[in-house]
C-alpha positions as CSV (number, residue, x, y, z in Angstrom):
1,M,-91.0,-0.7,-75.2
2,R,-87.7,-2.2,-73.7
3,N,-87.5,-1.1,-69.9
4,R,-84.8,1.2,-69.9
5,F,-84.1,-0.7,-66.2
6,N,-83.6,-4.2,-68.0
7,D,-79.9,-5.0,-66.6
8,K,-79.9,-7.6,-69.9
9,D,-79.8,-4.4,-72.1
10,P,-75.9,-4.5,-74.0
11,R,-76.6,-0.5,-75.4
12,P,-74.5,1.3,-73.1
13,R,-76.1,4.2,-71.2
14,R,-75.2,7.9,-72.1
15,G,-74.8,10.7,-69.6
16,G,-75.8,10.1,-65.8
17,G,-73.6,10.7,-62.6
18,V,-70.6,9.9,-61.1
19,A,-69.6,6.4,-59.9
20,P,-70.3,5.6,-56.3
21,W,-66.7,4.7,-55.6
22,V,-65.7,8.3,-56.9
23,W,-67.3,9.9,-53.7
24,G,-66.5,7.0,-51.4
25,G,-62.9,7.8,-52.1
26,L,-62.9,11.9,-52.2
27,A,-64.5,11.0,-48.4
28,A,-61.5,8.5,-46.9
29,W,-58.9,11.6,-49.0
30,V,-60.7,14.0,-46.4
31,A,-61.3,11.8,-43.5
32,F,-57.2,10.7,-43.8
33,S,-55.8,14.7,-44.3
34,A,-57.9,15.4,-41.0
35,L,-56.3,12.7,-38.8
36,I,-53.2,14.1,-40.2
37,R,-53.7,17.4,-39.5
38,L,-54.7,16.3,-36.2
39,L,-51.8,14.4,-35.5
40,I,-49.0,17.3,-36.4
41,S,-50.9,19.5,-33.8
42,V,-50.7,16.7,-30.9
43,V,-47.1,16.3,-31.6
44,F,-46.3,20.5,-31.6
45,I,-48.8,20.9,-28.6
46,N,-46.7,18.1,-26.4
47,H,-43.2,19.6,-27.7
48,E,-44.2,22.9,-26.7
49,V,-45.3,21.6,-23.6
50,W,-41.9,18.8,-22.7
51,V,-40.2,22.3,-23.1
52,H,-41.6,24.5,-21.1
53,A,-41.4,21.8,-18.2
54,Y,-37.5,21.3,-18.7
55,R,-36.5,25.1,-18.5
56,N,-39.2,25.3,-15.6
57,H,-37.8,22.5,-13.5
58,P,-34.0,23.0,-13.0
59,L,-33.5,20.1,-10.5
60,K,-33.6,17.7,-13.9
61,A,-30.0,19.5,-15.3
62,K,-29.1,19.5,-11.2
63,S,-29.2,15.9,-11.1
64,Q,-27.3,14.8,-14.0
65,Q,-24.6,17.6,-12.7
66,S,-24.0,15.4,-9.6
67,M,-21.0,13.1,-10.0
68,I,-19.0,10.9,-7.5
69,R,-15.4,10.6,-8.7
70,L,-12.3,9.0,-7.5
71,V,-9.1,9.9,-8.3
72,I,-6.1,7.2,-8.2
73,G,-2.8,8.8,-7.7
74,R,-2.9,12.1,-9.6
75,L,-3.1,15.3,-6.7
76,D,-2.5,17.2,-9.8
77,Y,-5.9,16.5,-10.7
78,R,-8.7,19.6,-10.3
79,G,-11.5,17.7,-8.7
80,I,-13.8,20.9,-8.7
81,N,-15.1,22.9,-11.5
82,G,-16.2,26.6,-9.5
83,P,-17.8,28.3,-6.5
84,P,-19.0,27.4,-3.9
85,A,-16.9,24.5,-3.8
86,I,-14.5,23.2,-0.3
87,T,-10.9,21.7,-0.9
88,F,-8.0,20.5,0.7
89,K,-5.5,21.8,-2.1
90,D,-4.7,25.2,-2.2
91,Y,-5.7,27.2,-5.9
92,D,-4.8,30.1,-7.1
93,N,-8.3,32.0,-6.8
94,A,-9.4,30.1,-4.0
95,I,-10.1,31.8,0.3
96,K,-7.3,29.9,2.7
97,L,-9.6,29.8,5.7
98,G,-7.4,29.7,9.1
99,G,-8.7,26.2,9.9
100,V,-12.0,24.1,10.1
101,P,-15.6,25.3,10.3
102,D,-16.6,24.4,13.3
103,M,-20.4,23.6,11.9
104,E,-23.4,22.4,13.4
105,L,-23.9,18.6,12.9
106,K,-26.6,17.4,10.4
107,P,-28.4,14.1,11.9
108,L,-27.2,12.5,8.6
109,T,-23.6,14.1,9.1
110,R,-23.5,12.2,12.2
111,L,-24.0,9.0,11.5
112,V,-21.6,9.2,9.0
113,I,-18.9,10.1,11.1
114,N,-20.3,7.3,13.4
115,K,-19.8,5.1,10.4
116,L,-16.0,6.0,9.5
117,L,-15.1,5.5,13.5
118,N,-17.0,2.3,13.6
119,V,-14.5,1.4,10.8
120,L,-11.4,2.8,12.5
121,G,-12.7,0.8,15.7
122,I,-13.2,3.6,17.6
123,Q,-15.7,3.6,20.3
124,F,-17.5,6.7,20.5
125,D,-21.4,7.7,19.4
126,A,-21.6,11.3,17.9
127,S,-25.0,10.7,17.5
128,N,-25.4,13.5,20.7
129,V,-22.8,16.1,19.9
130,R,-23.8,19.5,18.2
131,W,-20.5,20.6,17.0
132,L,-18.3,19.1,14.3
133,S,-15.6,20.1,17.2
134,D,-17.1,18.4,20.2
135,V,-16.1,15.2,18.3
136,F,-12.4,15.9,18.6
137,E,-13.2,16.7,22.1
138,Y,-15.1,14.3,23.8
139,C,-13.8,11.0,21.8
140,V,-10.7,9.9,24.1
141,Q,-9.7,7.4,21.4
142,C,-9.2,10.4,19.0
143,S,-6.6,12.3,21.2
144,W,-4.1,11.3,19.4
145,F,-5.3,13.1,16.4
146,S,-7.3,15.8,17.3
147,G,-4.7,17.8,18.5
148,F,-3.5,18.2,14.6
149,I,-6.5,20.3,13.9
150,N,-7.7,23.9,14.2
151,F,-11.7,24.9,14.6
152,V,-12.4,28.5,13.8
153,D,-16.0,29.8,14.1
154,N,-15.8,31.3,10.3
155,A,-18.5,30.3,8.2
156,L,-17.8,29.0,4.3
157,P,-18.4,31.8,1.7
158,D,-21.2,30.5,-0.6
159,K,-19.5,31.5,-4.0
160,A,-15.9,31.3,-3.7
161,I,-13.9,28.5,-3.3
162,A,-12.9,27.5,0.5
163,T,-9.5,25.4,0.7
164,V,-10.0,24.1,4.5
165,P,-6.0,23.1,5.7
166,V,-6.9,19.6,6.6
167,P,-3.9,17.3,6.3
168,I,-4.2,14.2,4.1
169,I,-3.3,12.1,6.8
170,E,-6.2,9.8,8.1
171,P,-8.4,9.3,9.4
172,L,-8.4,13.1,9.7
173,S,-9.0,13.6,5.9
174,S,-12.0,11.3,6.1
175,I,-13.7,12.3,8.6
176,I,-13.4,16.1,8.1
177,G,-13.6,15.7,4.5
178,L,-16.8,13.8,4.6
179,A,-18.6,15.6,7.4
180,L,-18.4,19.2,5.3
181,A,-19.6,17.6,2.2
182,F,-22.5,16.0,3.8
183,N,-23.4,18.9,6.2
184,N,-22.8,21.3,3.0
185,P,-24.7,19.5,-0.1
186,N,-24.6,22.7,-2.1
187,F,-21.0,23.0,-2.1
188,E,-19.2,20.3,-4.5
189,V,-16.4,19.2,-2.2
190,E,-12.8,17.4,-2.6
191,L,-11.0,15.0,-0.4
192,Y,-8.5,12.7,0.3
193,S,-9.5,9.3,1.8
194,D,-8.2,6.2,1.6
195,L,-10.8,4.3,3.5
196,W,-13.5,5.0,0.9
197,P,-12.8,0.6,0.1
198,Q,-14.1,0.4,3.5
199,I,-17.0,3.6,3.5
200,T,-18.6,2.4,0.0
201,D,-22.6,2.6,1.5
202,I,-21.7,6.4,2.2
203,L,-20.3,6.9,-1.5
204,A,-23.6,5.4,-2.6
205,Q,-25.5,7.5,-0.4
206,A,-24.1,10.6,-1.4
207,R,-24.5,9.2,-4.8
208,A,-28.0,9.3,-4.0
209,L,-28.6,12.8,-2.6
210,G,-26.9,14.5,-5.6
211,L,-23.6,15.4,-4.0
212,K,-20.8,16.5,-6.3
213,L,-17.9,14.7,-4.5
214,T,-14.4,14.2,-5.5
215,I,-11.7,11.9,-3.3
216,H,-8.1,11.8,-4.2
217,T,-6.5,8.5,-3.1
218,S,-3.8,6.0,-3.5
219,V,-5.4,2.6,-2.8
220,L,-7.5,0.8,-5.6
221,D,-9.9,-2.3,-5.3
222,I,-11.3,-2.8,-8.5
223,N,-14.1,-4.7,-7.0
224,R,-15.5,-1.7,-5.5
225,I,-15.0,1.4,-7.5
226,Y,-18.3,0.8,-9.0
227,V,-20.2,3.4,-6.5
228,F,-18.1,5.8,-8.5
229,D,-19.6,7.8,-11.6
230,E,-15.8,8.3,-12.7
231,V,-12.5,7.1,-12.5
232,V,-9.5,8.4,-13.0
233,R,-6.1,7.0,-12.4
234,R,-2.2,7.6,-13.0
235,M,-0.8,4.4,-15.4
236,V,2.0,2.6,-13.8
237,R,4.4,0.1,-14.9
238,L,6.6,-1.7,-12.3
239,P,10.2,-2.0,-13.6
240,R,11.1,-5.7,-14.6
241,V,13.9,-7.5,-16.3
242,D,13.8,-8.0,-19.5
243,V,15.9,-10.2,-21.6
244,L,19.4,-11.9,-19.9
245,T,22.2,-11.2,-22.1
246,G,26.0,-12.4,-21.3
247,S,26.2,-10.8,-17.9
248,T,24.4,-11.1,-14.2
249,D,24.3,-7.3,-13.9
250,F,21.0,-5.9,-14.0
251,T,21.8,-2.3,-13.6
252,N,21.2,-2.0,-17.1
253,K,18.5,-4.6,-17.9
254,V,15.6,-2.5,-15.9
255,E,12.8,-1.1,-18.2
256,V,11.6,2.1,-16.5
257,A,7.7,2.8,-16.0
258,G,6.1,5.0,-18.3
259,E,3.2,7.2,-17.4
260,S,2.0,7.6,-20.9
261,Y,1.8,3.8,-21.4
262,R,-1.4,1.3,-21.1
263,T,0.1,-2.1,-21.8
264,P,4.2,-3.0,-21.6
265,T,6.2,-3.1,-24.5
266,L,9.6,-4.5,-25.2
267,Q,13.1,-2.8,-25.5
268,P,14.4,-3.8,-28.2
269,N,17.4,-6.6,-28.1
270,P,21.1,-5.0,-28.9
271,V,21.8,-8.7,-29.8
272,K,20.9,-9.8,-33.2
273,V,19.0,-12.4,-33.6
274,E,19.1,-14.7,-36.8
275,P,15.6,-16.8,-37.8
276,S,15.9,-20.3,-37.4
277,V,13.3,-22.8,-37.7
278,I,15.8,-25.5,-35.9
279,E,16.4,-25.7,-32.2
280,P,19.5,-24.3,-30.7
281,R,22.0,-26.7,-30.3
282,I,22.1,-28.0,-26.9
283,D,26.0,-27.8,-25.3
284,E,27.2,-29.8,-22.9
285,A,27.3,-26.7,-20.2
286,V,23.8,-26.0,-20.5
287,L,22.9,-29.8,-20.0
288,N,24.9,-29.7,-17.0
289,A,23.3,-26.7,-15.6
290,V,19.9,-28.0,-16.6
291,R,21.0,-31.1,-14.2
292,A,22.3,-29.8,-11.8
293,L,19.3,-27.6,-11.2
294,G,16.9,-30.4,-11.9
295,L,18.9,-33.3,-10.7
296,E,20.8,-32.2,-7.7
297,L,19.2,-29.1,-6.3
298,G,15.3,-30.0,-6.2
299,G,14.0,-27.5,-8.8
300,V,14.8,-24.3,-7.5
301,S,17.8,-22.7,-6.1
302,T,19.9,-18.8,-5.6
303,L,20.9,-17.5,-8.5
304,K,24.4,-17.4,-7.3
305,A,24.6,-21.3,-5.5
306,L,23.4,-22.4,-9.2
307,S,26.1,-20.0,-10.7
308,D,28.9,-21.1,-8.4
309,L,28.3,-24.7,-9.1
310,V,27.9,-24.7,-13.0
311,G,29.3,-21.1,-14.3
312,S,27.3,-17.8,-14.7
313,E,27.3,-18.4,-18.4
314,A,25.8,-21.5,-18.3
315,V,23.4,-20.2,-16.4
316,V,22.8,-17.0,-18.5
317,R,22.4,-19.3,-21.4
318,A,19.6,-21.9,-19.9
319,V,17.7,-18.8,-18.9
320,S,17.8,-17.5,-22.9
321,M,17.2,-20.7,-23.9
322,G,13.9,-21.1,-21.9
323,Y,15.3,-23.7,-20.0
324,L,15.4,-22.3,-16.8
325,A,13.0,-19.4,-15.6
326,Y,14.8,-16.7,-13.5
327,N,12.8,-14.6,-11.2
328,P,14.3,-11.3,-10.2
329,M,11.9,-9.9,-7.0
330,D,13.8,-13.1,-4.4
331,L,16.9,-14.1,-7.2
332,T,16.1,-17.0,-7.5
333,V,16.2,-19.7,-11.0
334,R,13.7,-22.3,-11.1
335,L,13.4,-25.5,-13.6
336,S,11.1,-24.3,-16.8
337,S,8.7,-26.9,-18.4
338,K,10.8,-26.7,-21.0
339,G,14.1,-27.6,-18.9
340,L,11.7,-31.0,-17.4
341,A,11.0,-32.0,-20.7
342,L,14.8,-31.9,-21.7
343,L,15.1,-33.9,-18.4
344,R,13.2,-36.4,-19.5
345,A,14.3,-36.8,-23.5
346,V,17.6,-36.9,-21.7
347,G,16.9,-40.0,-19.2
348,E,15.1,-41.8,-22.3
349,G,17.9,-41.3,-24.6
350,T,20.3,-42.7,-21.6
351,N,18.6,-45.3,-21.2
């Protein structure tokens, strides 16, 4: 009889159990499903813990609300959101105080005042003074501006916007404004300062403490604005002379600045210019103007002197053709690179 365990038996087997690889695959699937369920439960638990921690720790939200803002040339800009706040401006819903609150200074506030006095070159140490009014009373060099401040004993309202009557004259506005800001860290403070480029370390300290501070100014120092979280400025375009056409009367040649423009725009030229690919012909009058300025006047002259020498029409045409450059700031004309090339070309032709 053939051995039933002989592997060489060519006849197919009948019956028997499930193949071992089926049991292995089923076990792997069960393990994988259990792992997925475990990961999902861990994710949900961590999510609930994070939400609970975020809701129970308002300090994180408060640190994100801190803002050190610079406002340039926009006194109409409202630099505070709501109470409690201190400002030098008079808003509709603000409580106007009768003077500057005479508050007891904190050590850091004294340090800020010392830095401001040092920047101003005033020899006074505020480390030992107790009240804000003591700084102006005992500082001898502060006498020329201390008489313009009235101190009151009233405390700041903690649930309102307080308007403190401080003139926007330096150094009063910077000293009192920053003293109020550092001594009352829970208040939004709006002040005026043109000294801010010299006290960026104070502003960095205010930012590190999470103060909410808005500084109005008329000064822009592009290399020192990185201490601020936000900069708001009014766009200003300087008047300029657009083009000289037929006259030296500049009253109608000035382009007035527009607040809403970010880049200068050219006004349309009333003179119709036909497109041409050829260089316009240089007449003798223009050539004489270029020669007179380059060879006789040394390359630069006042507009009146050159006009008296060769005629105003020739000067205007030479400027419009690019051979002379006109500077409206000092009313002078200079020989341009194009005019210098013309002189060289004329000199080679004559030679």
